[in-house]
TIRO-2110 file (N, C-alpha, C; in Angstrom, 1 decimal):
// TIRO-2110
8.0, -16.2, -6.7, N, 1, A
7.0, -16.3, -5.7, CA, 1, A
5.6, -16.3, -6.2, C, 1, A
4.9, -17.2, -5.7, N, 2, A
3.5, -17.3, -6.2, CA, 2, A
2.6, -16.2, -5.6, C, 2, A
1.5, -16.0, -6.2, N, 3, A
0.5, -15.0, -5.9, CA, 3, A
0.1, -15.4, -4.8, C, 3, A
-0.2, -16.5, -4.2, N, 4, A
-0.8, -17.0, -3.1, CA, 4, A
0.1, -16.5, -1.8, C, 4, A
1.5, -16.5, -2.2, N, 5, A
2.1, -16.2, -1.0, CA, 5, A
2.5, -14.6, -0.9, C, 5, A
2.0, -13.9, -1.8, N, 6, A
2.4, -12.4, -1.9, CA, 6, A
1.6, -11.8, -0.7, C, 6, A
2.5, -10.9, 0.0, N, 7, A
1.5, -10.2, 1.3, CA, 7, A
0.7, -9.1, 0.6, C, 7, A
-0.2, -8.9, 1.4, N, 8, A
-1.2, -8.0, 1.2, CA, 8, A
-0.7, -6.7, 1.8, C, 8, A
-0.6, -5.6, 1.2, N, 9, A
-0.1, -4.4, 1.8, CA, 9, A
-1.4, -3.3, 1.8, C, 9, A
-1.5, -2.4, 2.8, N, 10, A
-2.5, -1.6, 2.8, CA, 10, A
-1.7, -0.2, 2.4, C, 10, A
-2.5, 0.2, 1.4, N, 11, A
-1.7, 1.8, 0.8, CA, 11, A
-2.6, 2.9, 0.9, C, 11, A
-2.4, 4.0, 1.6, N, 12, A
-2.8, 5.3, 1.6, CA, 12, A
-2.8, 6.0, 0.4, C, 12, A
-3.8, 6.4, -0.2, N, 13, A
-3.8, 7.3, -1.4, CA, 13, A
-4.5, 8.6, -1.2, C, 13, A
-4.2, 9.7, -2.0, N, 14, A
-4.7, 10.9, -2.0, CA, 14, A
-6.0, 10.9, -2.8, C, 14, A
-7.1, 10.4, -2.3, N, 15, A
-8.3, 10.4, -2.8, CA, 15, A
-9.5, 10.6, -1.9, C, 15, A
-10.4, 11.1, -2.2, N, 16, A
-11.7, 11.4, -1.4, CA, 16, A
-12.5, 10.4, -0.5, C, 16, A
-11.6, 9.3, -0.1, N, 17, A
-12.3, 8.1, 0.4, CA, 17, A
-11.5, 7.9, 1.7, C, 17, A
-12.1, 7.7, 2.9, N, 18, A
-11.4, 7.6, 4.1, CA, 18, A
-11.1, 6.1, 4.4, C, 18, A
-10.3, 5.6, 3.6, N, 19, A
-9.7, 4.2, 3.9, CA, 19, A
-8.6, 4.1, 3.2, C, 19, A
-7.8, 2.8, 3.5, N, 20, A
-6.7, 2.6, 2.4, CA, 20, A
-7.2, 1.3, 1.7, C, 20, A
-6.2, 1.0, 0.7, N, 21, A
-6.4, 0.1, -0.2, CA, 21, A
-5.4, -1.1, -0.2, C, 21, A
-5.9, -2.3, -0.7, N, 22, A
-5.2, -3.3, -0.5, CA, 22, A
-4.4, -3.6, -1.9, C, 22, A
-3.2, -4.1, -1.9, N, 23, A
-2.4, -4.4, -3.0, CA, 23, A
-1.4, -5.7, -2.7, C, 23, A
-1.1, -6.3, -3.5, N, 24, A
-0.3, -7.4, -3.6, CA, 24, A
1.4, -6.8, -3.6, C, 24, A
2.2, -7.3, -2.8, N, 25, A
3.6, -6.9, -2.9, CA, 25, A
4.4, -8.1, -3.4, C, 25, A
5.1, -8.1, -4.6, N, 26, A
5.9, -9.1, -4.9, CA, 26, A
7.3, -9.1, -4.3, C, 26, A
7.8, -7.8, -3.8, N, 27, A
9.0, -7.6, -2.9, CA, 27, A
8.7, -7.2, -1.6, C, 27, A
9.7, -7.4, -0.9, N, 28, A
9.8, -7.0, 0.7, CA, 28, A
9.6, -5.3, 0.7, C, 28, A
8.4, -5.0, 1.2, N, 29, A
8.1, -3.6, 1.4, CA, 29, A
7.6, -3.1, 2.6, C, 29, A
8.1, -2.2, 3.2, N, 30, A
7.8, -2.1, 4.7, CA, 30, A
7.0, -0.8, 4.8, C, 30, A
6.4, -0.4, 6.0, N, 31, A
5.5, 0.8, 6.0, CA, 31, A
6.4, 1.8, 5.9, C, 31, A
5.6, 3.1, 5.3, N, 32, A
6.4, 4.5, 5.3, CA, 32, A
7.0, 4.2, 3.6, C, 32, A
7.0, 3.2, 2.8, N, 33, A
7.5, 3.2, 1.6, CA, 33, A
6.7, 3.8, 0.7, C, 33, A
7.1, 4.9, -0.4, N, 34, A
6.4, 5.2, -1.3, CA, 34, A
6.1, 4.3, -2.5, C, 34, A
5.1, 4.2, -2.9, N, 35, A
4.9, 3.3, -4.1, CA, 35, A
4.0, 4.0, -5.1, C, 35, A
4.0, 3.3, -6.4, N, 36, A
3.0, 3.4, -7.5, CA, 36, A
2.3, 2.2, -7.5, C, 36, A
0.8, 2.5, -7.6, N, 37, A
-0.1, 1.5, -7.8, CA, 37, A
-1.1, 1.7, -8.8, C, 37, A
-1.7, 0.7, -9.4, N, 38, A
-2.8, 1.1, -10.3, CA, 38, A
-4.1, 1.2, -9.7, C, 38, A
-4.8, 2.6, -10.1, N, 39, A
-5.9, 2.8, -9.6, CA, 39, A
-6.8, 3.4, -10.6, C, 39, A
-8.1, 2.8, -10.8, N, 40, A
-8.9, 3.2, -11.8, CA, 40, A
-8.2, 2.9, -13.0, C, 40, A
-8.4, 3.9, -14.2, N, 41, A
-7.8, 3.7, -15.3, CA, 41, A
-6.4, 4.1, -15.4, C, 41, A
-5.6, 4.6, -14.4, N, 42, A
-4.4, 5.1, -14.3, CA, 42, A
-3.6, 4.5, -13.2, C, 42, A
-2.8, 5.3, -12.6, N, 43, A
-1.8, 4.9, -11.5, CA, 43, A
-1.8, 6.2, -10.5, C, 43, A
-1.5, 5.7, -9.0, N, 44, A
-1.4, 6.9, -8.2, CA, 44, A
-0.3, 6.4, -7.2, C, 44, A
0.3, 7.6, -6.6, N, 45, A
1.4, 7.3, -5.8, CA, 45, A
0.5, 7.2, -4.4, C, 45, A
1.2, 6.3, -3.7, N, 46, A
0.5, 6.2, -2.3, CA, 46, A
2.0, 5.9, -1.1, C, 46, A
1.3, 5.8, 0.0, N, 47, A
2.1, 5.2, 1.0, CA, 47, A
1.9, 4.0, 1.7, C, 47, A
2.8, 3.1, 1.9, N, 48, A
2.2, 1.8, 2.7, CA, 48, A
2.2, 2.1, 4.0, C, 48, A
1.1, 1.7, 4.6, N, 49, A
0.9, 2.1, 6.1, CA, 49, A
0.9, 0.7, 6.8, C, 49, A
0.8, -0.3, 6.2, N, 50, A
0.6, -1.7, 7.0, CA, 50, A
0.5, -2.7, 6.1, C, 50, A
0.5, -4.0, 6.7, N, 51, A
0.3, -5.0, 6.0, CA, 51, A
-0.8, -5.7, 6.6, C, 51, A
-1.6, -6.7, 5.9, N, 52, A
-2.7, -7.5, 6.4, CA, 52, A
-2.6, -8.9, 6.3, C, 52, A
-3.3, -9.7, 7.1, N, 53, A
-3.5, -10.9, 6.9, CA, 53, A
-4.2, -11.4, 5.6, C, 53, A
-5.1, -10.6, 5.5, N, 54, A
-6.1, -10.9, 4.2, CA, 54, A
-6.6, -9.8, 3.6, C, 54, A
-7.7, -9.8, 3.0, N, 55, A
-8.3, -8.5, 2.3, CA, 55, A
-9.9, -9.0, 2.3, C, 55, A
-10.5, -7.9, 2.2, N, 56, A
-12.1, -8.2, 1.8, CA, 56, A
-12.4, -8.7, 0.5, C, 56, A
-11.3, -8.1, -0.3, N, 57, A
-11.4, -8.6, -1.8, CA, 57, A
-10.6, -9.9, -1.9, C, 57, A
-11.2, -10.7, -2.9, N, 58, A
-10.6, -12.1, -3.3, CA, 58, A
-9.1, -11.7, -3.8, C, 58, A
-8.3, -12.6, -3.4, N, 59, A
-6.9, -12.2, -3.9, CA, 59, A
-6.7, -12.3, -5.5, C, 59, A
-7.5, -13.1, -6.2, N, 60, A
-7.3, -12.9, -7.5, CA, 60, A
-8.0, -11.4, -8.1, C, 60, A
-8.6, -10.6, -7.3, N, 61, A
-8.9, -9.3, -7.7, CA, 61, A
-7.9, -8.3, -7.4, C, 61, A
-7.0, -8.6, -6.4, N, 62, A
-6.0, -7.6, -5.9, CA, 62, A
-5.0, -7.4, -7.0, C, 62, A
-4.7, -6.1, -7.2, N, 63, A
-3.7, -5.8, -8.1, CA, 63, A
-2.3, -5.6, -7.5, C, 63, A
-1.3, -5.8, -7.9, N, 64, A
0.1, -5.6, -7.5, CA, 64, A
0.5, -4.2, -7.6, C, 64, A
1.5, -4.0, -6.5, N, 65, A
2.1, -2.6, -6.4, CA, 65, A
3.1, -2.7, -7.9, C, 65, A
2.8, -1.6, -8.4, N, 66, A
3.7, -1.5, -9.8, CA, 66, A
5.4, -1.2, -9.6, C, 66, A
5.4, -0.1, -8.5, N, 67, A
7.0, 0.2, -8.4, CA, 67, A
7.0, 0.8, -7.0, C, 67, A
8.3, 0.5, -6.4, N, 68, A
8.6, 1.3, -5.1, CA, 68, A
9.3, 2.5, -5.5, C, 68, A
8.7, 3.7, -5.0, N, 69, A
9.3, 5.2, -5.6, CA, 69, A
10.6, 5.7, -4.6, C, 69, A
10.6, 5.3, -3.4, N, 70, A
11.4, 5.7, -2.5, CA, 70, A
11.8, 4.5, -1.9, C, 70, A
13.3, 4.4, -1.9, N, 71, A
13.9, 3.2, -1.2, CA, 71, A
14.0, 3.4, 0.3, C, 71, A
14.1, 4.6, 0.9, N, 72, A
14.2, 4.8, 2.4, CA, 72, A
12.7, 5.1, 2.7, C, 72, A
12.0, 4.3, 3.5, N, 73, A
10.6, 4.9, 3.9, CA, 73, A
10.5, 5.7, 4.8, C, 73, A
9.5, 6.4, 5.0, N, 74, A
9.4, 7.4, 5.8, CA, 74, A
9.6, 7.0, 7.3, C, 74, A
10.3, 7.7, 8.1, N, 75, A
10.5, 7.4, 9.5, CA, 75, A
9.3, 7.2, 10.2, C, 75, A
9.3, 6.2, 11.2, N, 76, A
8.0, 5.7, 12.1, CA, 76, A
7.4, 6.8, 12.7, C, 76, A
8.0, 7.7, 13.2, N, 77, A
7.3, 9.0, 13.8, CA, 77, A
6.5, 9.5, 12.8, C, 77, A
7.1, 9.8, 11.6, N, 78, A
6.5, 10.7, 10.7, CA, 78, A
5.2, 10.0, 10.3, C, 78, A
5.2, 8.6, 10.3, N, 79, A
4.1, 7.9, 9.7, CA, 79, A
3.0, 7.8, 10.6, C, 79, A
3.5, 7.7, 12.0, N, 80, A
2.6, 7.8, 13.1, CA, 80, A
1.9, 9.3, 13.0, C, 80, A
2.5, 10.4, 12.8, N, 81, A
2.0, 11.6, 12.8, CA, 81, A
1.1, 11.9, 11.6, C, 81, A
1.3, 11.2, 10.5, N, 82, A
0.3, 11.2, 9.4, CA, 82, A
-1.0, 10.4, 9.6, C, 82, A
-0.8, 9.3, 10.3, N, 83, A
-2.1, 8.5, 10.6, CA, 83, A
-2.7, 9.4, 11.8, C, 83, A
-2.2, 9.9, 12.6, N, 84, A
-2.8, 10.8, 13.7, CA, 84, A
-3.5, 11.9, 13.0, C, 84, A
-3.0, 12.6, 12.2, N, 85, A
-3.7, 13.8, 11.2, CA, 85, A
-4.6, 13.2, 10.4, C, 85, A
-4.6, 12.1, 9.9, N, 86, A
-5.8, 11.6, 8.9, CA, 86, A
-7.1, 11.1, 9.8, C, 86, A
-6.7, 10.8, 11.1, N, 87, A
-7.9, 10.5, 12.0, CA, 87, A
-8.6, 11.6, 12.3, C, 87, A
END
């Protein structure tokens, strides 16, 4: 799959910033999936919260999700609860 076709996924990370981060996915990953992503000089574990048609960042600057850590995503109602609590 070429990079231009890779979907942009929004990942919530445990960092002191009130936002999600955009990453490219080279495999089919749905909301609620636990993933490892590059962040700064290391890697962090996060939760996919959605997909986006694009990103504020140029596609060539977006990094790819490194690994899917949990094959069974969080149930939709748990994900909704997490989003409610974060607001």
